[in-house]
MDAnalysis code that builds the backbone (N, CA, C; Angstrom):
import MDAnalysis as mda
import numpy as np

u = mda.Universe.empty(720, n_residues=240, atom_resindex=np.repeat(np.arange(240), 3), trajectory=True)
u.add_TopologyAttr("name", ["N", "CA", "C"] * 240)
u.add_TopologyAttr("resid", np.arange(1, 241))
u.add_TopologyAttr("resname", ["MET", "ASP", "GLU", "VAL", "THR", "THR", "ARG", "VAL", "ARG", "LEU", "ARG", "TYR", "THR", "LYS", "LEU", "GLY", "LYS", "VAL", "ARG", "PHE", "THR", "SER", "HIS", "ARG", "ASP", "ALA", "ALA", "ARG", "LEU", "TRP", "GLU", "ARG", "ALA", "LEU", "ARG", "LYS", "THR", "GLY", "LEU", "PRO", "VAL", "ALA", "SER", "THR", "GLN", "GLY", "TYR", "THR", "PRO", "ARG", "PRO", "LYS", "ILE", "SER", "PHE", "GLY", "LEU", "ALA", "LEU", "PRO", "THR", "GLY", "GLY", "GLU", "SER", "LEU", "ALA", "GLU", "TYR", "LEU", "ASP", "VAL", "GLU", "LEU", "THR", "ASP", "ALA", "VAL", "ASP", "VAL", "GLU", "ALA", "LEU", "PRO", "ALA", "GLN", "LEU", "ALA", "ALA", "ALA", "LEU", "PRO", "ASP", "GLY", "PHE", "ASP", "VAL", "VAL", "ALA", "ALA", "ARG", "THR", "LEU", "VAL", "GLY", "ARG", "THR", "VAL", "SER", "LEU", "GLN", "ASP", "ASP", "VAL", "THR", "SER", "VAL", "THR", "TRP", "GLU", "LEU", "PHE", "ALA", "ALA", "TRP", "LEU", "THR", "ALA", "GLU", "HIS", "HIS", "ALA", "GLN", "ALA", "ALA", "GLU", "ARG", "LEU", "LEU", "ALA", "ALA", "SER", "THR", "LEU", "PRO", "ILE", "ASP", "ARG", "VAL", "ARG", "LYS", "GLY", "VAL", "ARG", "ALA", "ARG", "ASP", "ASP", "VAL", "ARG", "PRO", "ALA", "VAL", "ILE", "ASP", "LEU", "ARG", "SER", "ASP", "GLY", "ASP", "ARG", "LEU", "VAL", "ALA", "ASP", "LEU", "ALA", "THR", "VAL", "GLY", "ARG", "ALA", "LEU", "ARG", "PRO", "ALA", "GLU", "LEU", "ALA", "GLU", "LEU", "ALA", "TYR", "PRO", "HIS", "CYS", "ASP", "PRO", "SER", "SER", "GLU", "PRO", "PHE", "ALA", "ALA", "VAL", "ARG", "ALA", "LEU", "ARG", "THR", "HIS", "GLN", "TRP", "ILE", "GLU", "HIS", "ASP", "THR", "VAL", "ARG", "ARG", "GLU", "VAL", "ILE", "SER", "LEU", "PRO", "THR", "VAL", "VAL", "PRO", "ALA", "LEU", "THR", "PRO", "VAL", "SER", "ALA"])
u.atoms.positions = np.array([
    [63.142, 83.095, 139.005],
    [63.317, 83.388, 137.547],
    [64.409, 84.287, 137.288],
    [65.223, 84.013, 136.212],
    [66.445, 84.964, 135.940],
    [65.707, 86.283, 135.446],
    [66.412, 87.274, 135.773],
    [65.954, 88.633, 135.249],
    [66.398, 88.814, 133.767],
    [65.442, 89.218, 133.033],
    [65.641, 89.466, 131.595],
    [66.346, 90.898, 131.501],
    [67.513, 90.856, 130.901],
    [68.242, 92.098, 130.738],
    [68.629, 92.413, 129.275],
    [68.882, 93.778, 129.032],
    [69.444, 94.222, 127.813],
    [70.697, 94.655, 128.098],
    [71.693, 94.141, 127.155],
    [73.017, 94.717, 127.336],
    [73.562, 95.681, 126.259],
    [74.041, 96.826, 126.813],
    [74.446, 97.900, 125.862],
    [76.064, 98.165, 126.071],
    [76.516, 98.109, 124.836],
    [78.072, 98.518, 124.886],
    [78.314, 99.992, 124.528],
    [79.056, 100.762, 125.348],
    [79.295, 102.170, 125.140],
    [80.825, 102.402, 124.779],
    [80.991, 103.222, 123.675],
    [82.361, 103.841, 123.316],
    [82.434, 105.083, 123.792],
    [83.459, 105.489, 124.554],
    [83.656, 106.793, 125.299],
    [85.059, 107.322, 125.045],
    [85.296, 108.485, 125.262],
    [86.470, 109.098, 125.267],
    [86.939, 109.537, 126.785],
    [88.349, 109.660, 127.014],
    [88.919, 110.159, 128.311],
    [89.978, 111.077, 127.897],
    [89.642, 112.517, 127.907],
    [90.720, 113.301, 127.506],
    [90.917, 114.393, 128.462],
    [92.058, 115.002, 128.309],
    [92.260, 116.280, 129.172],
    [92.486, 115.963, 130.673],
    [92.127, 116.762, 131.610],
    [92.574, 116.671, 133.040],
    [92.037, 115.289, 133.604],
    [91.037, 114.760, 133.085],
    [90.396, 113.470, 133.610],
    [91.333, 112.372, 133.331],
    [92.461, 112.574, 132.482],
    [93.404, 111.500, 132.285],
    [94.152, 111.110, 133.665],
    [94.215, 111.972, 134.621],
    [94.696, 111.719, 135.891],
    [93.799, 110.933, 136.745],
    [92.534, 110.453, 136.373],
    [91.660, 109.856, 137.200],
    [92.014, 108.187, 137.024],
    [92.191, 107.622, 138.138],
    [92.458, 106.218, 138.078],
    [91.306, 105.375, 137.631],
    [91.677, 104.102, 137.294],
    [90.573, 103.280, 136.794],
    [89.687, 102.951, 137.757],
    [89.877, 102.911, 139.081],
    [88.991, 102.708, 140.010],
    [88.033, 103.922, 140.274],
    [88.599, 105.133, 140.237],
    [87.779, 106.320, 140.457],
    [86.983, 106.510, 139.210],
    [87.387, 106.254, 138.045],
    [86.553, 106.330, 136.899],
    [85.384, 105.545, 137.014],
    [85.552, 104.267, 137.442],
    [84.328, 103.338, 137.539],
    [83.289, 103.885, 138.575],
    [83.800, 104.678, 139.660],
    [82.809, 105.362, 140.473],
    [82.059, 106.466, 139.864],
    [82.884, 107.228, 139.045],
    [82.150, 108.194, 138.326],
    [81.198, 107.649, 137.398],
    [81.318, 106.535, 136.769],
    [80.366, 105.889, 135.970],
    [79.304, 105.464, 136.587],
    [79.447, 104.900, 137.832],
    [78.396, 104.466, 138.601],
    [77.338, 105.603, 138.910],
    [78.002, 106.771, 139.400],
    [77.309, 107.945, 139.788],
    [76.516, 108.467, 138.541],
    [77.089, 108.537, 137.382],
    [76.499, 109.016, 136.199],
    [75.446, 108.006, 135.833],
    [75.368, 106.981, 135.876],
    [74.382, 106.082, 135.451],
    [73.141, 106.315, 136.395],
    [73.514, 106.379, 137.750],
    [72.417, 106.689, 138.711],
    [71.669, 108.087, 138.520],
    [72.420, 109.006, 138.147],
    [71.972, 110.430, 137.781],
    [71.038, 110.318, 136.672],
    [71.310, 109.569, 135.706],
    [70.522, 109.612, 134.539],
    [69.198, 108.846, 134.661],
    [69.075, 108.053, 135.724],
    [68.017, 107.231, 135.987],
    [67.716, 106.113, 135.075],
    [68.762, 105.687, 134.392],
    [68.740, 104.466, 133.595],
    [68.534, 103.216, 134.406],
    [67.661, 102.277, 133.743],
    [67.238, 101.101, 134.612],
    [68.527, 100.088, 134.647],
    [69.560, 100.370, 135.307],
    [70.633, 99.490, 135.302],
    [70.439, 98.226, 136.244],
    [70.660, 97.129, 135.809],
    [70.620, 95.808, 136.665],
    [71.578, 95.883, 137.679],
    [71.228, 95.243, 138.811],
    [72.145, 95.210, 139.931],
    [72.424, 93.624, 140.377],
    [73.493, 93.477, 140.924],
    [73.809, 91.983, 141.521],
    [73.055, 91.665, 142.765],
    [72.876, 90.555, 143.057],
    [71.995, 90.001, 144.176],
    [73.062, 90.149, 145.476],
    [72.467, 90.066, 146.536],
    [73.080, 90.116, 147.803],
    [73.016, 91.343, 148.720],
    [73.858, 91.340, 149.872],
    [73.692, 92.410, 150.790],
    [74.191, 93.725, 150.247],
    [75.106, 93.694, 149.288],
    [75.722, 94.933, 148.820],
    [75.533, 94.892, 147.244],
    [74.320, 95.108, 146.773],
    [74.137, 95.208, 145.238],
    [74.967, 96.134, 144.673],
    [75.572, 95.833, 143.431],
    [76.270, 96.708, 142.576],
    [75.754, 96.816, 141.277],
    [75.793, 97.951, 140.615],
    [75.332, 97.947, 139.200],
    [76.044, 96.980, 138.246],
    [75.334, 96.386, 137.297],
    [76.123, 95.344, 136.498],
    [76.627, 96.082, 135.363],
    [77.912, 96.653, 135.558],
    [78.772, 97.169, 134.383],
    [80.109, 96.559, 134.464],
    [80.589, 96.470, 133.157],
    [81.889, 95.841, 132.960],
    [82.815, 96.651, 132.165],
    [84.080, 96.877, 132.494],
    [85.005, 97.683, 131.608],
    [85.896, 96.838, 130.926],
    [86.351, 97.439, 129.767],
    [87.429, 96.623, 128.969],
    [88.816, 96.857, 129.692],
    [89.796, 96.979, 128.780],
    [91.056, 96.955, 129.359],
    [91.344, 98.293, 130.097],
    [92.038, 98.183, 131.228],
    [92.193, 99.447, 132.012],
    [93.145, 100.332, 131.319],
    [92.758, 101.582, 131.433],
    [93.682, 102.644, 130.833],
    [94.558, 103.134, 131.929],
    [95.814, 103.173, 131.629],
    [96.771, 103.600, 132.726],
    [96.590, 105.034, 133.068],
    [96.642, 105.329, 134.392],
    [96.440, 106.627, 134.947],
    [97.394, 107.526, 134.174],
    [96.935, 108.719, 133.631],
    [97.620, 109.549, 132.794],
    [97.533, 109.450, 131.404],
    [96.992, 108.313, 130.972],
    [96.759, 108.142, 129.502],
    [95.499, 108.637, 129.134],
    [95.417, 109.065, 127.769],
    [94.037, 109.509, 127.372],
    [93.670, 108.464, 126.333],
    [92.455, 108.715, 125.889],
    [91.790, 107.601, 124.970],
    [90.623, 108.260, 124.041],
    [90.584, 107.800, 122.975],
    [89.536, 108.104, 121.960],
    [88.486, 106.841, 121.956],
    [89.058, 105.689, 122.590],
    [88.335, 104.500, 122.285],
    [88.350, 103.520, 123.637],
    [87.590, 103.880, 124.647],
    [87.296, 103.243, 125.899],
    [85.871, 102.571, 125.718],
    [85.644, 101.430, 126.341],
    [84.464, 100.670, 126.287],
    [84.086, 100.285, 127.717],
    [82.690, 100.242, 127.714],
    [81.914, 99.815, 128.912],
    [80.602, 99.126, 128.580],
    [80.342, 97.886, 129.181],
    [79.214, 97.104, 128.942],
    [78.153, 97.366, 130.180],
    [76.929, 97.754, 129.865],
    [75.998, 97.911, 130.939],
    [74.748, 97.028, 130.807],
    [74.336, 96.492, 131.699],
    [73.088, 95.645, 131.728],
    [72.011, 96.389, 132.223],
    [70.805, 96.398, 131.351],
    [69.710, 97.147, 131.743],
    [68.487, 96.268, 131.927],
    [67.553, 96.569, 132.950],
    [66.314, 95.852, 132.956],
    [65.196, 96.087, 132.248],
    [65.313, 97.135, 131.262],
    [64.223, 97.630, 130.548],
    [64.966, 98.197, 129.274],
    [64.074, 98.215, 128.173],
    [64.634, 98.730, 126.873],
    [64.691, 100.257, 127.031],
    [65.794, 100.882, 126.353],
    [65.976, 102.226, 126.259],
    [66.149, 102.673, 124.820],
    [66.053, 103.805, 124.577],
    [66.603, 104.368, 123.178],
    [68.028, 104.467, 123.215],
    [68.686, 103.571, 122.577],
    [70.200, 103.449, 122.622],
    [70.740, 104.760, 121.926],
    [70.212, 105.217, 120.953],
    [70.713, 106.387, 120.062],
    [70.723, 107.553, 120.945],
    [69.848, 107.542, 121.950],
    [69.848, 108.859, 122.871],
    [70.738, 108.754, 123.969],
    [71.433, 107.508, 124.253],
    [72.309, 107.395, 125.405],
    [73.449, 108.237, 125.466],
    [74.098, 108.543, 124.340],
    [75.281, 109.570, 124.405],
    [74.910, 110.940, 124.921],
    [73.757, 111.470, 124.498],
    [73.282, 112.849, 124.876],
    [72.905, 112.775, 126.478],
    [72.189, 111.595, 126.812],
    [71.759, 111.473, 128.207],
    [73.007, 111.516, 129.059],
    [73.996, 110.697, 128.828],
    [75.108, 110.604, 129.599],
    [76.088, 111.778, 129.737],
    [76.024, 112.628, 128.607],
    [76.938, 113.833, 128.444],
    [76.742, 114.707, 129.719],
    [75.353, 114.817, 130.059],
    [75.026, 115.771, 131.107],
    [75.450, 115.312, 132.563],
    [75.750, 113.991, 132.697],
    [75.968, 113.378, 133.902],
    [77.551, 113.165, 134.124],
    [78.231, 113.342, 133.062],
    [79.692, 112.928, 133.106],
    [80.500, 114.126, 133.021],
    [81.800, 114.061, 133.832],
    [82.659, 115.288, 133.839],
    [83.218, 115.544, 132.494],
    [83.718, 116.807, 132.300],
    [84.345, 117.229, 130.933],
    [85.529, 116.220, 130.722],
    [85.723, 115.750, 129.514],
    [86.725, 114.905, 129.354],
    [86.136, 113.522, 128.988],
    [85.133, 113.040, 129.513],
    [84.398, 111.841, 129.353],
    [83.249, 112.033, 128.295],
    [83.238, 111.549, 127.165],
    [82.218, 111.689, 126.223],
    [81.837, 110.415, 125.471],
    [80.495, 110.027, 125.503],
    [80.078, 108.800, 124.910],
    [79.889, 109.131, 123.529],
    [80.713, 108.406, 122.657],
    [80.613, 108.776, 121.093],
    [79.728, 107.682, 120.500],
    [79.385, 106.456, 121.062],
    [78.588, 105.550, 120.316],
    [77.971, 104.569, 121.346],
    [76.895, 104.036, 120.995],
    [76.213, 103.118, 121.897],
    [75.582, 102.014, 121.026],
    [75.662, 100.782, 121.377],
    [75.264, 99.570, 120.637],
    [74.640, 98.576, 121.577],
    [73.479, 97.970, 121.072],
    [72.939, 96.776, 121.730],
    [73.618, 95.526, 121.452],
    [73.927, 94.853, 122.528],
    [74.606, 93.690, 122.325],
    [73.510, 92.361, 122.240],
    [73.672, 91.534, 121.117],
    [72.678, 90.511, 120.912],
    [73.425, 89.073, 121.077],
    [72.837, 88.341, 121.835],
    [73.398, 86.858, 121.953],
    [74.579, 86.854, 122.942],
    [75.147, 85.722, 123.062],
    [76.314, 85.733, 124.020],
    [77.516, 86.301, 123.292],
    [78.203, 87.002, 124.063],
    [79.394, 87.809, 123.806],
    [80.530, 87.491, 124.710],
    [81.763, 87.619, 124.162],
    [82.995, 87.431, 124.988],
    [83.213, 88.767, 125.709],
    [83.777, 88.639, 126.846],
    [84.071, 89.959, 127.672],
    [85.040, 90.800, 126.884],
    [84.940, 92.050, 127.124],
    [85.813, 92.986, 126.353],
    [87.436, 92.738, 126.728],
    [87.684, 92.356, 127.989],
    [88.941, 92.057, 128.232],
    [89.623, 90.893, 127.437],
    [88.737, 89.904, 127.274],
    [89.213, 88.642, 126.512],
    [89.000, 88.857, 124.943],
    [88.420, 89.715, 124.588],
    [87.990, 89.784, 123.102],
    [89.028, 90.643, 122.414],
    [89.411, 91.762, 123.144],
    [90.442, 92.718, 122.483],
    [91.856, 92.017, 122.430],
    [92.246, 92.008, 121.209],
    [93.706, 91.382, 120.886],
    [94.774, 92.384, 120.842],
    [94.607, 93.526, 120.346],
    [95.620, 94.553, 120.297],
    [95.066, 96.016, 120.321],
    [95.860, 96.969, 120.638],
    [95.404, 98.302, 120.702],
    [96.434, 99.210, 120.009],
    [96.038, 100.581, 119.499],
    [96.793, 101.420, 118.916],
    [97.073, 102.542, 119.937],
    [98.207, 102.851, 120.131],
    [98.655, 104.159, 120.970],
    [99.316, 105.229, 120.076],
    [99.329, 106.381, 120.520],
    [100.093, 107.390, 119.936],
    [100.861, 108.145, 120.979],
    [102.178, 108.341, 120.884],
    [103.029, 109.076, 121.828],
    [103.398, 110.333, 121.350],
    [103.300, 111.387, 122.089],
    [103.703, 112.579, 121.550],
    [104.150, 113.692, 122.811],
    [104.925, 114.521, 122.336],
    [105.408, 115.588, 123.405],
    [105.830, 116.863, 122.486],
    [105.808, 117.940, 123.032],
    [106.316, 119.144, 122.320],
    [107.769, 119.134, 121.835],
    [108.582, 118.323, 122.525],
    [109.897, 118.308, 122.256],
    [110.449, 117.253, 121.415],
    [109.504, 116.338, 121.036],
    [109.630, 115.170, 120.050],
    [109.143, 115.421, 118.668],
    [110.183, 115.226, 117.753],
    [109.930, 115.389, 116.328],
    [109.645, 114.276, 115.538],
    [109.380, 114.299, 114.416],
    [108.940, 113.260, 113.558],
    [110.429, 112.438, 113.285],
    [111.504, 112.896, 113.386],
    [112.757, 112.244, 113.220],
    [112.901, 111.348, 114.464],
    [112.595, 111.872, 115.693],
    [112.697, 111.096, 116.784],
    [111.856, 109.777, 116.581],
    [110.587, 110.043, 116.288],
    [109.720, 108.926, 116.251],
    [110.156, 107.860, 115.005],
    [110.633, 108.409, 113.903],
    [111.150, 107.533, 112.807],
    [112.210, 106.664, 113.367],
    [113.223, 107.306, 114.007],
    [114.439, 106.547, 114.461],
    [113.960, 105.498, 115.384],
    [113.179, 105.796, 116.409],
    [112.675, 104.900, 117.283],
    [111.928, 103.665, 116.744],
    [111.083, 104.028, 115.830],
    [110.364, 102.982, 115.170],
    [111.290, 101.910, 114.422],
    [112.317, 102.521, 113.630],
    [113.284, 101.750, 113.041],
    [114.129, 100.851, 113.982],
    [114.489, 101.423, 115.027],
    [115.364, 100.769, 115.927],
    [114.665, 99.595, 116.663],
    [113.483, 99.836, 117.117],
    [112.739, 98.995, 117.946],
    [112.194, 97.810, 116.980],
    [111.842, 98.100, 115.905],
    [111.349, 96.931, 114.991],
    [112.423, 96.047, 114.489],
    [113.643, 96.714, 114.383],
    [114.711, 95.826, 113.942],
    [115.362, 95.002, 115.175],
    [114.895, 95.209, 116.466],
    [115.393, 94.383, 117.402],
    [114.938, 93.172, 117.515],
    [115.571, 92.203, 117.943],
    [115.083, 90.704, 118.110],
    [114.559, 90.518, 119.419],
    [115.033, 91.278, 120.445],
    [114.523, 91.248, 121.744],
    [114.383, 92.766, 122.295],
    [113.491, 92.881, 123.220],
    [113.462, 94.230, 123.812],
    [113.166, 93.958, 125.442],
    [114.242, 93.790, 126.150],
    [114.206, 93.383, 127.533],
    [113.813, 94.609, 128.257],
    [112.969, 94.535, 129.208],
    [112.753, 95.660, 130.383],
    [112.590, 94.881, 131.677],
    [112.909, 95.785, 132.748],
    [112.916, 95.284, 134.082],
    [111.628, 95.758, 134.721],
    [110.932, 94.719, 135.354],
    [109.680, 94.914, 136.029],
    [109.636, 94.456, 137.507],
    [108.761, 94.904, 138.358],
    [108.720, 94.324, 139.744],
    [107.380, 93.621, 139.786],
    [107.553, 92.418, 140.131],
    [106.225, 91.640, 140.527],
    [106.177, 91.128, 141.823],
    [105.259, 91.502, 142.716],
    [105.220, 90.932, 144.119],
    [106.539, 91.170, 144.775],
    [107.079, 92.254, 144.498],
    [108.397, 92.732, 145.241],
    [109.591, 92.026, 144.666],
    [109.508, 91.339, 143.636],
    [110.501, 90.811, 142.951],
    [110.952, 91.173, 141.636],
    [112.007, 91.613, 141.450],
    [112.461, 92.159, 140.067],
    [112.674, 91.138, 139.038],
    [112.041, 91.258, 137.907],
    [112.153, 90.321, 136.829],
    [112.371, 90.995, 135.493],
    [112.947, 90.463, 134.616],
    [113.298, 90.962, 133.255],
    [112.234, 90.169, 132.228],
    [111.724, 90.891, 131.396],
    [110.841, 90.492, 130.396],
    [111.077, 90.927, 129.168],
    [111.048, 90.121, 128.104],
    [111.116, 90.439, 126.659],
    [109.807, 90.813, 126.059],
    [109.739, 92.152, 125.786],
    [108.428, 92.648, 125.296],
    [108.275, 92.936, 123.725],
    [109.310, 92.278, 123.140],
    [109.448, 92.351, 121.738],
    [108.205, 91.773, 121.046],
    [107.750, 90.633, 121.612],
    [106.454, 90.085, 121.025],
    [105.269, 90.892, 120.995],
    [105.251, 91.816, 121.951],
    [104.103, 92.642, 122.073],
    [104.065, 93.817, 121.133],
    [105.262, 94.051, 120.487],
    [105.283, 95.049, 119.391],
    [104.877, 94.605, 118.090],
    [103.768, 94.984, 117.582],
    [103.169, 94.602, 116.268],
    [103.824, 95.469, 115.207],
    [103.640, 96.723, 115.435],
    [104.071, 97.675, 114.400],
    [104.196, 99.055, 115.113],
    [105.328, 99.727, 114.539],
    [105.547, 101.168, 114.973],
    [105.810, 102.080, 113.846],
    [105.296, 103.280, 113.723],
    [105.623, 104.052, 112.716],
    [105.521, 105.541, 113.188],
    [106.075, 106.448, 112.390],
    [106.131, 107.893, 112.655],
    [104.953, 108.457, 111.850],
    [104.184, 109.330, 112.431],
    [103.054, 110.070, 111.720],
    [103.120, 111.491, 112.331],
    [103.988, 112.222, 111.551],
    [103.983, 113.708, 111.881],
    [104.763, 113.715, 113.251],
    [104.044, 114.487, 114.149],
    [104.593, 114.647, 115.473],
    [104.351, 113.573, 116.571],
    [103.978, 112.364, 115.944],
    [103.587, 111.207, 116.945],
    [104.111, 109.937, 116.466],
    [104.431, 109.151, 117.496],
    [104.855, 107.725, 117.225],
    [103.538, 106.767, 117.303],
    [103.053, 106.106, 116.411],
    [101.964, 105.329, 116.359],
    [102.418, 103.880, 116.651],
    [101.865, 103.310, 117.609],
    [102.303, 101.955, 118.075],
    [101.072, 100.931, 118.098],
    [101.119, 99.856, 117.397],
    [100.196, 98.826, 117.508],
    [100.825, 97.853, 118.420],
    [100.121, 97.633, 119.578],
    [100.635, 96.669, 120.543],
    [99.657, 95.555, 120.976],
    [100.164, 94.221, 121.056],
    [99.487, 93.181, 121.367],
    [99.096, 93.399, 123.018],
    [97.799, 92.769, 123.157],
    [97.277, 92.650, 124.551],
    [97.418, 91.257, 125.135],
    [97.570, 90.368, 124.349],
    [97.774, 88.959, 124.691],
    [99.084, 88.799, 125.345],
    [99.151, 88.055, 126.481],
    [100.512, 87.912, 127.109],
    [100.948, 89.066, 127.992],
    [102.108, 89.282, 128.284],
    [102.444, 90.509, 129.175],
    [102.434, 91.863, 128.235],
    [101.482, 92.460, 128.356],
    [101.255, 93.744, 127.480],
    [102.315, 94.792, 127.980],
    [102.589, 95.555, 126.890],
    [103.585, 96.638, 127.112],
    [102.856, 98.099, 127.296],
    [103.145, 98.529, 128.462],
    [102.490, 99.737, 128.809],
    [103.124, 101.004, 128.111],
    [102.282, 102.092, 127.816],
    [102.997, 103.303, 127.043],
    [104.098, 103.925, 127.719],
    [104.192, 103.907, 128.887],
    [105.245, 104.406, 129.735],
    [106.553, 103.588, 129.377],
    [106.297, 102.387, 129.381],
    [107.548, 101.593, 129.125],
    [107.849, 101.672, 127.536],
    [106.957, 101.813, 126.721],
    [107.303, 101.977, 125.305],
    [108.171, 103.258, 125.130],
    [107.720, 104.396, 125.920],
    [108.273, 105.641, 125.866],
    [109.730, 105.412, 126.263],
    [110.021, 104.736, 127.361],
    [111.340, 104.472, 127.692],
    [112.336, 103.758, 126.834],
    [111.712, 102.754, 126.172],
    [112.518, 102.143, 125.169],
    [112.612, 103.071, 123.774],
    [111.586, 103.903, 123.600],
    [111.793, 104.538, 122.223],
    [112.675, 105.721, 122.293],
    [112.792, 106.319, 123.630],
    [113.553, 107.685, 123.785],
    [114.669, 107.289, 124.907],
    [115.547, 106.358, 124.792],
    [116.525, 106.120, 125.877],
    [117.423, 107.165, 126.185],
    [117.551, 108.243, 125.334],
    [118.497, 109.314, 125.532],
    [117.794, 110.174, 126.637],
    [116.463, 109.926, 127.027],
    [115.853, 110.960, 127.929],
    [115.768, 110.184, 129.331],
    [115.884, 110.921, 130.381],
    [115.849, 110.531, 131.759],
    [114.445, 110.308, 132.191],
    [113.942, 109.244, 132.405],
    [112.393, 109.022, 132.819],
    [112.034, 109.934, 133.904],
    [112.882, 110.288, 134.747],
    [112.577, 111.045, 135.939],
    [112.581, 112.552, 135.753],
    [112.955, 113.011, 134.389],
    [113.098, 114.350, 134.169],
    [111.825, 114.830, 133.854],
    [111.576, 116.189, 133.894],
    [110.312, 116.850, 133.615],
    [109.808, 116.765, 132.154],
    [110.822, 116.958, 131.113],
    [110.397, 116.723, 129.765],
    [109.913, 115.314, 129.455],
    [110.503, 114.189, 130.062],
    [109.944, 112.942, 129.831],
    [108.656, 112.684, 130.370],
    [108.392, 113.289, 131.519],
    [107.042, 113.295, 132.044],
    [106.076, 113.834, 131.200],
    [106.325, 114.840, 130.393],
    [105.478, 115.376, 129.545],
    [105.063, 114.686, 128.247],
    [105.499, 113.454, 127.959],
    [105.314, 112.603, 127.023],
    [103.819, 112.093, 127.255],
    [103.095, 112.390, 126.326],
    [101.474, 112.019, 126.536],
    [101.257, 110.926, 125.617],
    [100.335, 109.909, 126.171],
    [99.891, 108.578, 125.438],
    [98.466, 108.759, 125.130],
    [98.103, 108.579, 123.941],
    [96.617, 108.516, 123.574],
    [96.166, 107.095, 122.802],
    [95.362, 106.515, 123.387],
    [94.920, 105.186, 122.905],
    [93.790, 105.587, 121.796],
    [94.008, 105.243, 120.656],
    [93.088, 105.551, 119.580],
    [92.228, 104.482, 119.182],
    [92.670, 103.221, 119.290],
    [91.800, 102.039, 118.861],
    [92.026, 100.816, 119.713],
    [91.016, 100.014, 119.698],
    [91.155, 98.807, 120.347],
    [90.534, 97.793, 119.296],
    [91.313, 96.810, 119.122],
    [91.054, 95.868, 117.921],
    [90.692, 94.463, 118.415],
    [89.783, 93.894, 117.682],
    [89.521, 92.342, 117.784],
    [89.898, 91.593, 116.529],
    [90.665, 90.551, 116.843],
    [91.125, 89.986, 115.450],
    [90.804, 88.469, 115.520],
    [90.057, 88.091, 114.487],
    [89.637, 86.550, 114.469],
    [89.911, 86.043, 113.004],
    [90.591, 84.877, 112.896],
    [90.951, 84.480, 111.557],
    [91.529, 85.469, 110.592],
    [92.496, 86.248, 111.199],
    [93.331, 87.221, 110.437],
    [92.514, 88.484, 109.936],
    [91.278, 88.490, 110.420],
    [90.465, 89.794, 110.157],
    [90.465, 90.620, 111.405],
    [90.733, 91.883, 111.206],
    [90.937, 92.727, 112.404],
    [89.766, 93.865, 112.209],
    [89.066, 94.082, 113.354],
    [87.939, 95.082, 113.334],
    [88.018, 95.822, 114.736],
    [87.446, 96.998, 114.744],
    [87.397, 97.732, 115.982],
    [86.242, 97.217, 116.827],
    [86.166, 97.248, 118.124],
    [85.186, 96.823, 119.014],
    [83.891, 97.528, 118.536],
    [83.926, 98.868, 118.304],
    [82.846, 99.708, 117.824],
    [83.535, 100.597, 116.800],
    [83.231, 100.590, 115.518],
    [83.964, 101.469, 114.742],
    [83.039, 102.739, 114.420],
    [83.650, 103.761, 114.118],
    [82.956, 105.037, 113.817],
    [83.284, 105.653, 112.534],
    [82.564, 106.283, 111.804],
    [83.044, 106.885, 110.477],
    [84.105, 107.904, 110.766],
    [84.067, 108.760, 111.725],
    [85.161, 109.713, 112.095],
    [85.090, 109.876, 113.510],
    [86.111, 109.990, 114.115],
    [86.278, 110.304, 115.592],
    [87.387, 111.288, 115.751],
    [87.213, 112.489, 115.806],
    [88.190, 113.570, 115.899],
    [87.881, 114.691, 116.970],
    [87.766, 114.282, 118.091],
    [87.551, 115.249, 119.220],
    [88.754, 116.163, 119.398],
    [88.575, 117.338, 119.845],
    [89.790, 118.181, 119.977],
    [90.459, 117.735, 121.268],
    [91.736, 117.664, 121.202],
    [92.547, 117.230, 122.487],
    [92.682, 118.569, 123.301],
    [92.620, 118.247, 124.563],
    [93.081, 119.421, 125.581],
    [94.581, 119.592, 125.467],
    [94.981, 120.867, 125.540],
    [96.404, 121.266, 125.420],
    [97.165, 120.545, 126.517],
    [98.508, 120.322, 126.169],
    [99.332, 119.639, 127.094],
    [99.450, 120.160, 128.609],
    [99.237, 121.277, 128.716],
    [99.241, 122.065, 130.023],
    [98.088, 121.773, 130.944],
    [97.069, 121.118, 130.288],
    [95.843, 120.859, 131.028],
    [96.075, 119.781, 132.036],
])
């Protein structure tokens, strides 16, 4: 008989020093945190059972986020509203669960359901004028070619279709980027936005990327995976 499970979706942040944690290492941190809390997490069958958890779009190492997602299958009912506080004690600083929702019925995987994301790029030496000029120039471009290496072979991709919108918001460049097709990574966007800077230089390396939203769009209606009334956690200083 198939095991009856409850599926819960978590929205969490990844801020500060933990931004240097790789996606794989972050997955291990989550497995340990779920074990530590004693939650009834379902496991796969076989010789090496693994917890039934699934992540959304991978966050690039070095990137920060206010809107990461994780689906967990549980073998018993739990107080979903209490999950953020329970997990807070088991997760390292920088990982904070800000919402938890029970999933009902059949759902599409996070990776397949999300159609676009919003990023913010910022650095101490970048001004609103830098961002405004970058947004105007990139949006006006008919093509945005970048060089990539796939399986040891260099290829040139046009990433203009991935750029939905760009705008300057104070000291930040806000970018809405499509996730369908060949997605544009924030580091690649920074190279396109600030071509006068050497990507290998120390100042360029200080450009930080913050993912603020993940969007699902159906029939021209766009919504967040899990929306919140307000999400304004304090960012760790750049030196962290």
